N, C-alpha and C positions, 0 to 999 in steps of 0.2 A: 811696657808702654808708660811713658812719663805722664804725670797728671797734667801739668801746665807748662806750655812753652811761652816765653816772652820774647817777642821780636822787636828789636830796636834798630832802626836804620840810621846810620851815620854817614852823612855826606859832608865831611870836614866839620864834624860837630863833637870832636873829642872833648872839648872843654865842657860841654853839657853832660857828657857821660860820667864825668867825675862826680857830678851832683845827682844824676838820675839813678845809676846802677846801685849805689849803696842803699837807696830807699826801697828798691825792688826786693833786695834780700831782707832788709829790716821788716818789711811789711808782707812778706810771703806767707807767714803762718805755717801750719803743719801741712805741707804739700810738696810733692816731688816737683822740682823746678828745673827747666832747661832754658837758660838765658842765652839768646842768640843775638849777637851784634852783627849786622850786615855792614861790612866796610864797602860802601858804595863808591868805589874809585876815589877814596879820600887821599889827600896829600898832607894831612896833618898828623900822621902817625896814629890813626885810630886803632889799627891792629896792635901796634906796640903798646899802647896805653892799656888796652883790654888784657892783653897777655901778661903784662907786668903787674897790673894793679887789681885785676879782677879774674883770677885764675879759674874761678868756678864757671865763668862764662866762656862761650866759644865764639869764634869769628868765622863768618862766611864771607868770602870775597865775591864781589859782584861788579861787573861793568855797569857804569851808570847809564841806564836806559829808563830811569824814572822810578818814582816811589813804589807804584804797584809791582813793577818788575823786581825790585829789590826785595820786597816782602815775599813775592812768589819764590825767589831763589831760596829764601830761608824755609818756606813752607815745604819745599821738596826734600829738605833734610830732616824733617820732624817726624816724631812718632809720639804724639801727645793727644790727650783727649780734649784739651782746651787750648786755645791760642789767644794770647793778648798782644794786640798791636799797640805799641807804646811809642810816643814821640821821645826823642832824646832830651828835649827841652822841658821835661816834666819831672816832678818829684812827688812820690806818694807820701801824703801827710797823715792820713787817718784810715783805719780799717785794715783788713788783711785780704790778700788775694785768695787765700784758702776759704775765707768766709764768703766771698763773692761767688766763688765756684760752687760752694755748697748750696747757696741760694739758687743758682742755675740748675744744679743737679736735682733739686727738689721740684723743679718745674720743667718737665721734659719738653714743653712746647716752646721754650725760650731759646732762640738761636744766637742773639747778640745782646749785650748790655753795655751801657756807658756808665760813667761815674760822675760825681760832683767835681767841678773844676773851679779853682779860684786863681785870680791873677796875682802878681807879686805884691800889689797894694791891698790884697785881701778881699777884692770884690768878686762876687760870684760871676762866673763866666757862662753865658747861655750856650749850652751844648745839646739841648733837646731840639730836634729839628723836624719840620714838616716837609712833605714831598715838594720838590720844585714844581711850580706851575706858572703859566704865563701871567695869571692874575697876581700871584704873590710877587713875582719879579717886577711887575709893573708898579705895584704899590711900594715896594722897596725902592724903586727908582725915584719915586716922588717923595721919599722921606717918611714912609709910614711908621718907622720905629720912633719918630718924634711926635706922632699923633697923641692927643690926650686920652685916647681910648685904645683898647687892644681887641683884636679879633683874629681868629685862626687864618682868615683869608688875606690878612694884611702882610704876611711875610713868613719866611721859613722858620725863624728863630722863635722859641718860646721865651717871652720876655716877662712873664709873671714869675718872679723869682721864688715865690712860695711853692711853686710846683716842684722845684728841685729838691725839696725835702721829702718827697714821696716817691714811691715805686709806681711808675707810670709807663704806659705803652706809648711809643712814638714811631715816626716813620724812619728816622735815621739818627745816628749819634756821631759826634765828632770822632774822627779817626785818630786823634791824639791819645785816646784811651778807648779801645774797642775790644771787648772780650767776646770771643766767638767759639761756639761749640763746633767740634770737628765735623760732626755729621752735617751741620748746616753748611759748612764750607764744601763738603763733598757733594751735597745735593745742589748747591747753587753755583759752584765753580769758584776758582781762585779770583784774585783781583784782575780787573780788565787792564791789561798793559797799554792799551791805546790812550789812556788818560795822561800818562806820564806824571802829572801832578794836578791835584784838585779834582773834585767830583767822583773820585774813586769810592769814597764812603757812601754817598747816597746811592750810587750804582750797586755796590755790593749789598747794602741793606735792602734795597728794593728787590734784588734777585733772591735774597734769603727769605724775604716775606712772600714772594711769589712761589717759593718752594714750600711754603706752609709753616714757616717759623715766625715767632714773635720777636720784635725788637723793643727793648725796654731800657729805661733809665733807672738805675738803682742808687740810692744815696749812701750805701753802706761804706763806700770808699771815697775819699776826697783826695784830689791831686792838685798840686801847684803847676800851672801851665804858663810858661813865658810867651803867651800869645801876642802876635803883632810886633814881635821884636824887629822884623825886617823893615817896618815903616812902609812908605809908599815906594814901590819898586815897579817901574814900567814893564820890565820883563815878566815879573810874576803876575802882574795884573793882566797882561796880554795872555799869559798861559791860562789864567783863570777863565778868561773869556773864551779861549779856544776849547777848554775842557767843557764849559757849559754848552758850547756849540755841538761838541761830540755827544754830550749827554742827551740833548734834545733830539739830535738826529737818531739816536739809538732808541729812545723811549717815547717820543711824542709823535702823534699823528701829523700829517702835513699841515693841516690848518692850525693845530696847536703849536707846531714848530714855528710857523710864520708869526703867530701872535707873540710867542715867547721871544723870538729874535727882536721883534719891534719893541717889546718891553725892556729887554736888555740894552738895546741901542738907545732908547730914551734915557735910561739911567746914565750910561757912559757919556752920552751927549751933554746932558745937564752938568755932569761933574767936570767935563772938559772946558766949560766956560765959567763955572762958578769958582769961588775961593781965589780971587785975584792975587792974594798974597801967598798962595801955596802952589808954587810952580810944579813941584814934583807930583802933587796930587792931580793937577790938570794934565800933565804929561802922561801919567799912568792911565788916566781915563781915555786919552786919545789913542794910546797904544792899544788898549783893550778894544776900543771901538773899531779900529782898523783891522785887528785880528778877527774879531767877531764877524765882520762883514766881508772878510776874505781879501782885503787890500794889503794886509801884511801877512807874511808866513808865520806859522806857529813858532814861538821863540826857541823851542827845543827840538825842532824838526818834525817831520811827518811821522805819525805813529804806525806801528804794525797794523796790518789790515784785519787780523782775526783776533778775537778775544780768546783768552786762555781758559781751558777747562781743566779740572783736576786730573792728574795723571794716575 
């Protein structure tokens, strides 16, 4: 059995792999490594790049049915004690994967950990998250992240940047770097393929916590993440809204579901009429609102009906 498997999903992201994969090997440390690149129906010669420039990695071919499904394709090929889900648009800067695994090994109740992330301009990126709720979504809708005070009920993201220097428990962590214990995946189930894109991380972390494991942020590893590179994209914003709709249908009670939908609709509605000089931002909000309320179909089609359990 391999110690650590690293799964990187590429959907036409070969150009990021040239920067990402070398840092995985450079910061592996003393640990057995199985690097798996999922070629998610790419047309940019992802497979050829990996096979010619990164011979120690292997490629898994996958029909593009979404990010969770691509990760699940790789999971079915693994025999590893630990699994790192890593975005291709990341680079490991400090720390070692072996050191992070040792921290988890010494704490048998920890099922998932995230790491420190910085943006290309060196700013710390908030990746410690609280569980989605109608109250948090409402305050985010009215701009709570700009309020002069902070509170846990004002939003999902932890915005006190001093917290990121410490080992802390949280509800979920960003899927751009998510190290998971194999037993936690086996007890909670694989990624839910109904989401296609977005909300797969809070869903997985919630199920892992419900199975009795901890989710934590550890500052031992720092990565560079090219977050927000796509800008405002109506299709992606609509998919985000659809994923949130699926999440609340799965995890919220009917009254909470109604309140959460109203909170999200408030946010999208406000953004659809604000920023008169930012047409793409307004169009993205309108697309998201239409998809949330069911007036527009989900951008990437209807999802499968049943969530996937481990085989």
